[in-house]
Every structure is written in C-alpha cells, then in structure tokens.
C-alpha positions as CSV (number, residue, x, y, z in Angstrom):
1,X,100.0,74.6,95.5
2,X,97.2,73.1,93.0
3,X,98.6,70.7,89.7
4,X,97.3,73.7,87.2
5,X,99.8,76.3,88.7
6,X,102.5,74.5,89.8
7,X,103.0,73.1,85.3
8,X,102.0,76.6,84.5
9,X,104.8,77.8,86.6
10,X,106.8,74.6,85.4
11,X,106.4,76.1,81.3
12,X,106.5,79.7,82.8
13,X,110.1,79.2,83.9
14,X,111.0,76.9,80.7
15,X,109.6,80.0,78.5
16,X,112.0,82.7,80.6
17,X,114.9,80.5,80.6
18,X,115.0,80.3,77.2
19,X,113.4,83.7,76.1
20,X,117.0,85.6,75.7
21,X,118.7,83.0,74.1
22,X,116.0,83.6,71.6
23,X,115.4,87.4,71.5
24,X,118.7,88.4,72.2
25,X,118.1,92.3,71.4
26,X,118.7,93.7,74.5
27,X,116.1,96.8,74.3
28,X,113.3,93.4,74.4
29,X,115.5,92.0,77.8
30,X,115.3,95.4,79.6
31,X,111.9,95.3,78.9
32,X,110.9,92.5,79.8
33,X,113.2,93.2,83.6
34,X,110.2,96.3,84.0
35,X,107.6,93.4,83.2
36,X,109.2,91.2,86.2
37,X,109.9,94.6,87.8
38,X,106.1,95.4,88.0
39,X,105.2,91.9,87.5
40,X,105.6,91.4,91.1
41,X,104.2,94.5,92.9
42,X,101.4,93.9,91.2
43,X,101.0,90.0,92.3
44,X,101.1,91.4,95.6
45,X,98.4,94.6,95.0
46,X,96.4,91.1,93.8
47,X,96.2,89.6,96.7
48,X,95.4,92.5,98.4
49,X,92.3,93.2,95.9
50,X,91.4,90.8,94.6
51,X,91.7,87.9,97.1
52,X,90.9,90.4,100.4
53,X,89.0,92.8,98.7
54,X,90.5,95.3,100.1
55,X,91.3,98.4,97.7
56,X,94.5,100.4,97.5
57,X,95.3,103.6,95.3
58,X,98.9,104.2,96.7
59,X,100.6,101.3,96.5
60,X,103.6,103.3,94.4
61,X,104.5,104.5,97.7
62,X,105.7,101.1,98.9
63,X,107.4,100.8,95.6
64,X,108.9,104.7,96.5
65,X,109.7,103.7,99.8
66,X,112.0,100.3,99.0
67,X,112.9,102.3,95.9
68,X,114.3,105.7,98.2
69,X,115.7,102.9,101.4
70,X,117.8,101.8,98.4
71,X,119.0,104.9,96.9
72,X,120.1,106.8,99.8
73,X,121.8,103.7,102.4
74,X,123.4,102.7,99.1
75,X,124.7,106.1,97.1
76,X,124.5,109.1,100.1
77,X,125.4,106.4,103.5
78,X,127.8,103.7,101.5
79,X,125.4,100.4,102.9
80,X,125.7,97.7,100.9
81,X,122.8,96.9,98.3
82,X,122.0,93.5,100.4
83,X,122.0,95.5,103.7
84,X,119.6,98.4,102.3
85,X,117.6,96.0,100.3
86,X,116.5,94.5,103.4
87,X,116.7,97.9,105.4
88,X,113.5,98.9,103.0
89,X,111.6,95.5,103.2
90,X,111.3,96.4,106.8
91,X,110.7,100.2,107.0
92,X,107.9,99.7,104.3
93,X,105.9,96.2,106.3
94,X,106.7,98.3,109.5
95,X,104.6,101.6,107.5
96,X,102.5,99.4,106.0
97,X,101.4,98.0,109.8
98,X,101.5,101.5,111.4
99,X,99.0,102.6,108.2
100,X,96.8,99.6,108.0
101,X,95.3,99.6,111.5
102,X,93.4,103.1,110.7
103,X,92.7,102.6,107.6
104,X,92.1,99.1,106.9
105,X,88.5,99.7,109.6
106,X,87.2,101.7,106.6
107,X,85.3,100.3,104.1
108,X,84.8,101.0,99.9
109,X,85.5,104.2,98.6
110,X,86.5,105.2,101.9
111,X,89.5,102.6,102.1
112,X,90.6,104.2,98.5
113,X,90.5,107.1,99.4
114,X,92.7,107.5,103.1
115,X,95.4,105.0,100.8
116,X,95.2,107.8,97.7
117,X,96.1,109.8,100.4
118,X,99.4,108.1,102.0
119,X,100.0,107.5,98.5
120,X,100.2,111.3,97.6
121,X,101.8,112.4,100.8
122,X,104.7,109.5,100.8
123,X,105.1,111.7,97.4
124,X,105.0,115.0,99.1
125,X,107.8,114.0,100.7
126,X,110.2,112.3,98.3
127,X,109.7,115.4,97.1
128,X,110.7,118.3,99.4
129,X,113.2,116.7,101.5
130,X,115.8,117.5,99.2
131,X,118.5,116.7,101.4
132,X,118.1,113.4,101.3
133,X,115.9,112.2,98.8
134,X,117.8,115.1,96.6
135,X,114.0,116.5,95.3
136,X,113.1,116.4,92.0
137,X,116.1,115.8,91.3
138,X,116.2,112.8,92.3
139,X,119.4,110.6,92.8
140,X,122.3,108.6,91.1
141,X,124.8,106.8,91.2
142,X,123.4,103.9,93.0
143,X,125.9,101.2,92.8
144,X,124.7,97.8,91.2
145,X,123.7,95.4,93.5
146,X,125.4,92.1,93.2
147,X,124.7,88.3,94.4
148,X,127.6,85.5,95.0
149,X,130.2,87.4,93.6
150,X,128.5,88.4,90.3
151,X,127.4,92.0,89.8
152,X,124.1,92.5,88.1
153,X,125.7,94.6,85.5
154,X,123.5,93.9,82.0
155,X,120.7,93.2,80.5
156,X,120.4,89.7,80.9
157,X,121.7,88.9,84.1
158,X,119.3,91.7,85.9
159,X,116.7,89.1,83.4
160,X,117.5,86.5,85.0
161,X,118.4,87.7,88.6
162,X,114.1,90.0,88.5
163,X,112.6,86.5,87.1
164,X,113.9,84.5,89.8
165,X,112.3,86.3,92.6
166,X,109.1,87.4,90.5
167,X,108.7,83.3,90.5
168,X,110.2,82.9,94.0
169,X,107.4,85.2,95.3
170,X,104.4,83.8,92.7
171,X,104.7,80.0,94.7
172,X,105.1,81.8,97.5
173,X,101.5,83.5,96.8
174,X,100.0,80.8,94.9
175,X,101.2,78.4,97.8
176,X,99.6,81.2,100.5
177,X,96.7,81.4,98.2
178,X,96.0,77.9,98.3
179,X,95.9,78.0,102.2
180,X,93.8,78.0,104.9
181,X,94.7,81.7,105.2
182,X,93.9,82.4,101.3
183,X,90.7,80.7,101.6
184,X,89.6,83.2,104.4
185,X,91.3,86.2,102.5
186,X,88.1,84.4,99.7
187,X,85.4,84.7,102.4
188,X,86.6,88.2,103.7
189,X,86.4,89.2,100.3
190,X,82.5,87.9,99.6
191,X,81.3,89.2,103.0
192,X,83.5,90.6,105.9
193,X,80.1,89.9,108.0
194,X,79.9,86.1,107.4
195,X,84.1,85.7,107.8
196,X,83.8,87.2,111.3
197,X,80.4,85.5,112.3
198,X,82.7,82.0,111.3
199,X,85.5,82.9,114.1
200,X,88.2,84.2,111.1
201,X,90.3,87.4,112.5
202,X,89.3,89.6,109.7
203,X,91.1,92.4,110.8
204,X,94.4,91.2,111.3
205,X,94.0,88.7,108.6
206,X,93.8,91.7,106.6
207,X,96.3,93.9,108.2
208,X,98.4,91.0,107.3
209,X,98.2,91.0,103.6
210,X,98.5,94.4,103.5
211,X,102.3,94.1,104.9
212,X,102.7,91.5,102.3
213,X,101.6,93.4,99.5
214,X,103.7,96.4,101.3
215,X,106.8,94.1,101.1
216,X,106.3,93.2,97.2
217,X,106.3,96.5,96.3
218,X,109.3,97.7,98.7
219,X,110.9,93.9,96.4
220,X,110.4,95.2,93.3
221,X,111.1,99.4,94.3
222,X,114.6,97.7,95.5
223,X,115.0,96.3,92.0
224,X,114.0,99.0,90.3
225,X,116.9,100.8,91.8
226,X,119.4,99.4,91.5
227,X,118.7,98.5,87.7
228,X,118.1,102.1,86.4
229,X,120.7,103.3,88.9
230,X,118.5,106.3,89.3
231,X,115.1,107.4,91.4
232,X,113.1,110.3,91.5
233,X,109.8,111.4,92.8
234,X,108.4,111.2,90.1
235,X,107.9,108.0,89.1
236,X,105.9,107.0,92.0
237,X,103.4,109.6,91.9
238,X,99.1,108.8,91.3
239,X,99.7,108.1,87.6
240,X,101.8,104.7,88.8
241,X,99.6,104.1,91.6
242,X,96.7,104.4,89.3
243,X,98.1,102.4,86.3
244,X,99.1,99.2,88.9
245,X,95.3,99.1,89.6
246,X,95.1,99.0,86.2
247,X,97.1,96.0,86.0
248,X,95.4,94.2,88.4
249,X,91.8,95.2,86.9
250,X,92.9,94.3,83.3
251,X,94.5,90.9,83.9
252,X,92.0,90.2,86.1
253,X,91.5,90.4,89.4
254,X,91.1,87.3,91.3
255,X,94.2,85.4,90.5
256,X,97.6,86.2,90.9
257,X,98.3,85.0,86.9
258,X,96.0,87.8,86.1
259,X,98.5,90.1,87.7
260,X,101.4,89.2,86.1
261,X,99.6,89.3,82.7
262,X,98.4,92.7,83.5
263,X,102.1,93.7,84.3
264,X,103.0,92.7,81.2
265,X,100.6,94.3,79.3
266,X,100.8,97.4,80.8
267,X,104.3,97.3,79.8
268,X,104.5,95.8,76.9
269,X,102.5,97.9,75.4
270,X,103.3,101.4,75.1
271,X,106.4,100.2,73.9
272,X,104.9,98.6,70.9
273,X,102.8,102.2,70.7
274,X,105.7,104.6,70.4
275,X,105.4,104.7,66.7
276,X,102.1,105.9,66.8
277,X,102.8,109.3,68.8
278,X,100.0,111.3,69.0
279,X,97.9,108.5,68.6
280,X,100.0,106.8,71.6
281,X,97.6,107.9,74.4
282,X,94.8,107.4,72.3
283,X,95.1,103.7,70.9
284,X,96.6,102.9,74.8
285,X,93.6,104.0,76.3
286,X,91.5,102.4,73.7
287,X,92.7,98.7,73.7
288,X,92.7,99.3,77.6
289,X,88.6,100.5,77.6
290,X,87.4,97.7,74.8
291,X,89.5,94.7,77.3
292,X,87.1,96.4,80.1
293,X,84.4,96.4,78.1
294,X,84.3,92.6,76.4
295,X,86.4,91.0,79.6
296,X,84.6,91.9,82.3
297,X,86.6,89.0,84.4
298,X,89.8,90.5,83.2
299,X,92.5,88.9,80.7
300,X,92.8,85.9,82.4
301,X,88.8,85.3,82.6
302,X,89.1,85.7,78.9
303,X,91.9,82.4,78.9
304,X,90.0,80.3,80.7
305,X,87.2,80.9,78.6
306,X,88.2,80.6,75.7
307,X,90.4,77.0,76.7
308,X,87.4,75.9,78.7
309,X,85.4,76.1,74.8
310,X,88.1,74.4,73.2
311,X,88.7,71.5,75.8
312,X,84.9,71.4,75.1
313,X,85.3,70.9,70.8
314,X,87.6,68.4,71.4
C-alpha cells in the first residue's frame, strides 16, 4: 500500500469513528450499515472487473450464498452464527472454483453471459428449494451475531462491526493491488496474451481473484443476514447483480476506492430521492446517465482530475 492510500485509509477511519457521534439519527446510521455491506461486495467485484478485466453479471449469487448459508444453518439447524459465517465463505469459494474453471476460459460477452446464467440458476434454486430456503417467503428469526460477548443488536454496534470488516477488506485489497499479484492482474486486464508471454499463469490468477471476490460477496451476504434477520430470494436477483456492476462502473472501475464511492452513492441516493415518489426512478436514472457521460472514468476519476487542477492552481 502506498502513502496516499495509507493516508486516505486513516482519514476514512477517523471519519467513520466520528460519524455516529455527530449524526445520531439511527436511520442514517442504518443506511451507513448498508453502504458498508454493499461496499464489501463492490470492492471484490472491482478486483475482478477493474483489475483482472473479467466481467461478472451474477455476483449477487455469492451474496445470496453467504446470506442463505448463515440463515439456514443458524435459524433452522441451530449453528453458531460464526460457524455458519465461515461455512458460507467455504461454500462460496468452492462454488467459485467450480464455476470459475470453465467460465473464466471465456472472454468478453461470453463470460458475462456465463456469470449471468450462474446468477439466475442460483436465484431459481433459492426460490424453488422451499423446504430448505423457505422459497419466496424466505427465512426469518435469524439470530444476531455476537463478538467477544457483545451481541450486535443495535444499529450503532452493527455500524462499527460492518465497517471494521470493510476496513480490513479494503486494507487487504490495497495491499494486493500494490503487490506483484496486483501488477500481474493489471497486465491480464491490458493484454492476456502479453501476460501469458511474460510467463504469468493467467488462468490461475483469474480463478484466484474470482474466488477472492466470491469470498467478499459471501462475507457481505452473511453480514446482511444477521443485520436484517430475514432473507428472501428477491434480494439476490438480476437487478442486484446489475446494481453491483453499476457501483463499480459509476465509482471508477480501476480503483477499489471508486467501488466504495460507487457503493455509497447508489445506496444513499435512493434514500434522498424517496420524497420525489413517481419521479424517483427517472431522477435516479438521469443522475447515473449524466455521471457515465461526463465522468467516463467514474467518480474517482473526476475527483482526481479536480484535485490535480486544484494542486496546479495552488
């Protein structure tokens, strides 16, 4: 991790610690919990899409796998939440390996269609296995998770819990992209043929980053489940997969910071637009369209441009 990322991470941590003491409204704190959850899976998708150049339009499946593993094992089978949490990670990584080996041999829109198919199959399984998943009705009465004897049963506790996870994942991701592996991933993104010619095992690296992004999705899903204490298939469909891709694209594909900014915008923006009622979707779509037209490098690219202009003037 370079000095700029370290400083930004420190500033973010300080802001996150201060936030709930300044903004005491539980609604805003709850919204920030969802920003953190979406941010975790968006960072994983950013590693896959922005750095490795592999498109996934079915990542909601891994979010759902983590969520349903925690829900079924804790609410129906009486597992400890942490046991279910880690089993969800194991299941998601194994499925990512099985799916990734054949799928990641594809390129471009063929890969996108393969991941889309995987996401839709997973959604159908969640919907049809009524004895296990509860079908469209879902699963309720999911227990809260606890840590060191403290049950995460309030918004402010869960806020710190989720953002602690995100900061750990963000730190890991920043170290990864500045390492030899990160440089290899960028070379795959630029030209897989050239990367192979330089002796990089592109197939192995693509599968590894796919598994990492799946693990992040599973973590986010489990955190979501133990926060809302209810899951249903409607939360993990195609719309959510597309929303995740939009978070990465709008924020800036070539930066994990961009993924976090995109997750924050697309989670918070609908909350501010609720007052518009019938015009909510129109304004929401217009904002996204304008960002994509005028900021082709995403929000993070626009912020970097403004910052560089400011530095030159100073």
